[in-house]
C-alpha positions in Angstrom: 0.0 0.0 0.0 2.9 2.4 0.8 4.4 1.8 -2.7 1.0 2.4 -4.3 0.7 5.7 -2.5 4.3 6.7 -3.4 4.2 5.7 -7.1 0.5 5.1 -8.1 1.7 1.8 -9.7 5.1 0.3 -8.7 6.7 -2.1 -11.3 5.9 -5.3 -9.3 2.8 -5.2 -7.1 3.0 -9.0 -6.5 6.6 -8.9 -5.3 7.1 -5.4 -3.8 9.7 -6.4 -1.2 12.7 -5.1 -3.1 11.2 -1.7 -3.7 9.9 -1.5 -0.1 13.3 -2.3 1.3 14.8 0.7 -0.5 12.2 3.0 0.9 12.2 1.9 4.6 14.0 4.0 7.2 14.3 6.9 4.8 13.0 10.4 4.7 11.1 10.4 1.4 9.7 13.2 -0.6 7.0 11.2 -2.4 7.6 11.0 -6.1 3.9 11.6 -6.7 3.9 14.8 -4.8 7.2 15.9 -6.3 6.2 15.1 -9.9 2.6 16.4 -9.9 2.8 19.3 -7.4 6.3 20.4 -6.3 7.6 20.5 -9.9 4.9 23.1 -10.7 5.8 25.5 -7.8 9.4 24.9 -6.9 10.1 28.4 -5.6 7.3 28.3 -3.1 8.3 24.8 -1.9 11.9 26.0 -1.4 10.7 28.9 0.7 8.6 26.6 2.8 11.5 24.2 3.4 13.8 27.1 4.3 11.4 28.4 7.0 11.1 25.0 8.6 14.8 24.4 8.7 15.6 27.9 9.9 13.0 28.2 12.7 12.8 24.7 14.2 15.8 22.9 15.9 14.5 19.4 15.6 16.2 16.0 16.1 13.4 13.6 15.2 10.9 13.5 12.3 7.7 11.5 12.1 7.3 10.3 8.4 4.0 9.2 7.0 3.4 5.5 6.3 6.6 4.2 8.0 7.6 3.4 11.5 8.1 6.6 13.5 9.8 8.6 14.8 13.1 8.6 12.9 16.2 10.2 14.4 16.9 12.9 11.8 18.0 16.5 12.0 18.1 19.6 9.8 20.6 18.3 7.3 18.6 15.1 6.8 15.5 17.1 6.2 17.1 19.4 3.7 18.8 16.5 1.9 15.4 14.9 1.4 14.4 18.0 -0.6 17.6 18.1 -2.7 15.4 17.3 -5.6 14.6 21.0 -5.7 18.1 21.5 -7.2 16.9 19.9 -10.4 13.7 22.0 -10.4 15.3 25.3 -9.6 18.6 24.9 -11.5 21.4 27.1 -10.2 19.3 30.0 -9.1 19.0 29.0 -5.5 22.0 26.7 -5.0 22.7 28.0 -1.5 22.5 25.0 0.7 25.9 23.4 1.8 26.2 21.0 -1.1 29.1 18.8 0.2 27.4 17.9 3.5 24.1 17.4 1.9 25.6 15.1 -0.7 27.1 13.0 2.1 23.8 13.0 4.0 21.9 11.9 0.8 24.3 9.0 0.2 25.0 7.8 3.7 22.1 9.2 5.8 18.4 8.9 5.9 17.3 11.0 2.9 16.1 9.0 -0.2 16.5 10.8 -3.5 16.8 7.7 -5.7 13.7 5.9 -6.8 13.6 2.7 -9.0 13.1 3.8 -12.6 10.6 1.0 -13.3 8.4 2.1 -10.4 8.4 5.7 -11.7 7.1 4.7 -15.2 3.4 5.0 -14.3 3.8 8.2 -12.5 5.9 9.9 -15.3 3.3 8.9 -17.9 0.5 10.4 -15.7 2.4 13.6 -15.3 2.9 14.0 -19.1 -0.8 13.3 -19.7 -1.9 15.9 -17.2 0.4 18.5 -18.6 -0.7 17.7 -22.2 -4.4 18.4 -21.3 -3.5 21.4 -19.1 -5.0 19.9 -16.0 -2.2 21.2 -13.9 -1.8 25.0 -13.6 1.6 25.8 -15.0 2.8 29.1 -13.6 4.8 31.1 -16.2 7.9 32.9 -14.8 9.1 36.1 -16.4 11.7 38.6 -15.3 10.2 41.9 -14.7 11.0 44.6 -17.2 11.3 47.4 -14.7 13.8 46.4 -12.0 15.3 43.4 -10.2 13.8 44.6 -6.9 10.2 44.3 -8.2 8.1 41.8 -6.4 7.1 40.3 -9.7 10.4 38.4 -9.9 9.0 36.1 -7.2 6.1 34.9 -9.2 2.5 35.9 -9.7 -1.0 35.0 -8.7 -2.5 32.2 -10.9 -4.4 33.3 -14.0 -7.6 31.9 -12.6 -7.4 34.2 -9.6 -6.7 37.3 -11.7 -9.6 36.3 -14.0 -12.0 36.2 -11.1 -10.8 39.6 -9.8 -11.3 41.3 -13.2 -14.6 39.5 -13.7 -15.9 41.2 -10.5 -14.5 44.5 -11.8 -16.5 44.1 -15.0 -13.4 44.0 -17.1 -12.5 47.6 -16.4 -10.3 48.7 -19.4 -8.4 51.3 -17.4 -7.4 48.7 -14.8 -6.5 46.2 -17.5 -4.2 48.8 -19.1 -2.7 49.6 -15.8 -2.0 45.9 -15.0 -0.3 45.5 -18.4 2.3 48.1 -17.5 3.5 46.2 -14.5 5.6 43.5 -16.2 5.8 41.2 -19.2 3.8 38.4 -17.5 0.8 40.7 -16.7 1.0 42.2 -20.2 0.9 38.7 -21.8 -2.1 37.7 -19.6 -3.9 40.9 -20.5 -3.4 40.3 -24.3 -4.5 36.7 -24.2 -7.3 36.7 -21.6 -8.4 40.1 -20.1 -8.9 42.1 -23.3 -10.7 39.2 -24.9 -13.2 39.1 -22.0 -13.5 42.8 -22.2 -14.5 42.7 -25.9 -16.9 39.9 -25.2 -18.6 41.8 -22.4 -18.7 45.1 -24.3 -20.0 43.8 -27.7 -21.1 40.1 -27.2 -23.0 39.7 -30.5 -20.3 41.4 -32.6 -17.7 39.1 -31.0 -19.6 36.0 -31.7 -19.9 37.0 -35.3 -16.3 37.9 -35.7 -15.2 34.5 -34.3 -17.9 32.5 -36.1 -15.4 31.7 -38.9 -13.7 29.3 -36.5 -10.8 31.5 -35.4 -10.2 31.7 -31.7 -8.6 35.2 -32.1 -9.3 38.2 -34.2 -7.2 40.1 -36.7 -4.7 42.4 -35.0 -5.2 40.9 -31.5 -7.7 41.5 -28.7 -6.0 44.5 -27.2 -6.2 46.4 -30.5 -9.9 45.5 -30.8 -10.6 46.6 -27.2 -9.0 50.0 -27.9 -11.0 50.3 -31.1 -14.3 49.7 -29.2 -13.7 52.6 -26.8 -11.2 55.1 -28.4 -11.8 57.7 -31.0 -8.4 58.3 -32.6 -9.0 61.9 -33.7 -6.4 63.4 -36.1 -3.4 65.6 -36.2 -2.2 68.3 -38.6 -0.1 66.7 -41.3 -1.3 63.2 -40.3 -3.7 60.9 -42.1 -6.4 63.4 -42.8 -4.0 66.4 -43.2 -6.5 68.9 -41.9 -6.8 70.0 -38.3 -5.8 68.8 -34.9 -8.4 67.0 -32.9 -7.0 64.9 -30.0 -8.0 61.3 -29.5 -10.2 60.5 -26.6 -12.1 57.6 -24.9 -15.8 57.2 -25.8 -18.1 56.0 -23.1 -20.4 54.1 -25.4 -20.5 53.5 -29.2 -22.8 51.5 -31.4 -21.3 49.3 -34.1 -23.5 48.2 -36.9 -23.0 45.4 -39.5 -25.9 46.9 -41.5 -24.2 50.3 -41.6 -21.0 48.6 -42.8 -22.6 47.6 -46.0 -23.0 51.2 -47.0 -19.2 51.6 -47.0 -18.6 48.8 -49.5 -18.8 48.8 -53.2 -21.6 46.6 -54.6 -19.2 43.9 -55.7 -17.8 43.7 -52.1 -21.0 43.6 -50.1 -20.7 40.0 -49.2 -17.9 41.1 -46.9 -18.8 41.8 -43.2 -17.8 45.2 -41.9 -18.9 46.6 -38.6 -18.8 50.5 -38.5 -19.5 52.9 -35.6 -21.8 55.9 -35.6 -19.7 59.0 -36.2 -18.1 60.6 -33.2 -19.2 64.3 -33.6 -16.7 67.2 -33.1 -18.7 70.3 -33.8 -17.7 73.8 -34.9 -14.2 73.0 -36.1 -13.7 76.4 -37.9 -13.4 76.1 -41.7 -13.9 72.3 -41.5 -17.3 72.7 -40.0 -18.8 69.8 -38.1 -16.4 66.9 -38.2 -17.3 63.2 -37.5 -14.9 60.4 -36.9 -15.9 56.8 -37.5 -14.1 53.5 -36.9 -14.8 49.8 -37.6 -13.5 46.3 -38.2 -13.8 43.7 -41.0 -14.5 40.1 -40.3 -11.8 37.8 -41.7 -10.2 40.7 -43.6 -7.4 38.5 -45.0 -10.1 36.6 -46.9 -12.2 39.6 -47.9 -13.1 40.9 -51.4 -12.0 44.4 -50.3 -8.5 43.3 -49.6 -8.3 41.4 -52.9 -9.6 44.5 -54.8 -7.0 46.7 -53.1 -4.2 44.4 -54.2 -5.7 44.0 -57.7 -5.8 47.8 -58.0 -2.2 48.0 -56.7 -3.2 50.4 -53.9 -0.2 51.9 -52.1 0.2 51.7 -48.4 0.6 55.0 -46.5 4.4 55.8 -46.4 4.5 57.0 -42.8 1.3 56.7 -40.9 0.1 53.5 -39.2 -3.1 52.2 -37.6 -3.6 53.8 -34.2 -5.0 50.5 -32.8 -2.5 47.9 -34.0 0.4 49.8 -35.7 -0.1 48.1 -39.0 0.2 49.8 -42.4 -2.8 51.5 -43.9 -4.5 51.6 -47.3 -6.4 54.7 -48.4 -9.9 53.7 -49.7 -10.2 57.2 -51.2 -7.1 56.9 -53.3 -8.2 53.4 -54.3 -11.6 54.9 -55.4 -13.5 52.4 -53.3 -15.8 54.7 -51.2 -19.4 54.5 -52.5 -21.8 57.4 -52.4 -23.9 55.4 -49.9 -21.2 56.0 -47.2 -21.9 59.7 -47.1 -25.7 59.1 -47.0 -25.3 56.7 -44.1 -23.0 59.1 -42.2 -25.2 62.2 -42.9 -22.1 63.8 -44.5 -21.3 65.9 -47.6 -20.8 63.6 -50.6 -17.2 64.6 -51.3 -16.1 64.9 -47.7 -15.8 61.2 -46.6 -12.4 59.5 -46.3 -11.3 56.4 -44.6 -8.4 54.0 -44.3 -8.2 50.3 -43.6 -5.2 48.6 -42.1 -3.6 45.2 -42.9 -5.5 43.7 -39.9 -8.9 45.1 -41.1 -9.3 48.0 -38.7 -11.1 51.0 -40.2 -10.8 54.6 -39.3 -12.3 57.5 -41.2 -13.4 61.2 -41.2 -16.3 63.1 -42.7 -17.8 66.6 -42.7 -21.3 66.3 -41.3 -24.3 68.0 -42.9 -26.4 70.3 -40.8 -29.1 68.4 -39.0 -32.0 69.2 -41.4 -29.8 68.4 -44.5 -28.7 65.1 -43.0 -32.3 64.0 -42.4 -32.9 64.6 -46.1 -29.8 62.5 -47.0 -31.1 59.6 -44.8 -34.4 59.7 -46.7 -32.6 59.6 -50.1 -30.6 56.5 -48.9 
């Protein structure tokens, strides 16, 4: 029974005496605990062992499953956990190696286990890792300083997930967390921004992922920013007109139906979600300016992209997408903006311009008609 507890399945259950003899009168770190638990969190185990050896001056130890107590002291106890050397490498090689080596060989600590007995346990560990049953904690060095607490590891992803779920995926807090270190930034990109997008626009996210992809073009963080941020414009930039700083938008409606109005008839099988224009009124000679943004579903497979390539449209030489930093195509230069776009926006016909990036993000500008005129434009559409 002892061997079953240690190994799950020793090599010879009918004749276990040889294996049992090697285990008796030893301080044993159970292979099942070492393989399935300690190997996943070696830093924490090492801290726990250090505290016991530092604070308690013991001379006897009561092991589980064997005759007890055993006369054993601090060096025997530490030697039993010498397996942590392999798990931690050289980072924490601070215990007295010569005395511990002698104790391991001549004393009561058992670090050698019969290879045949370990086969079942090793196979189980590989299986659990392959199906991600065990929580594997990623360790990254902090990008800020060596004194940062992040160098000692992090909360599990599950714990952080639950915290941000209670915070309703607050984008400001997600952005703040991303600045702490590489580990948090990676977690935010993979998990937190995805959940933010799903919570903010659930139907849109289901549609964007319905093609079978588990991600979206340009990554989740870029899409999260697009949902809540109006990019504005700067003098000499994309729209080469006036300076209107970018800003966060509390709430924006994205419409797949509206997106059809921005596509040429031969491209209207593509799926494009476009926002209502973000209005910036009384901008001097420019009048009332509106900014809109959007995203294509599966842009790499879209007819719009194929047409841009067929027409040999040039990418903007200097400016990039404010959401994902990818290069941009001008739909105006490619002559791919239909008249229906100005009708949908309630804008002057010749005052609509928009760009699409390599990841399918859309950003555009228009000059809005006065309210009465825009109502007439809607009726014409």
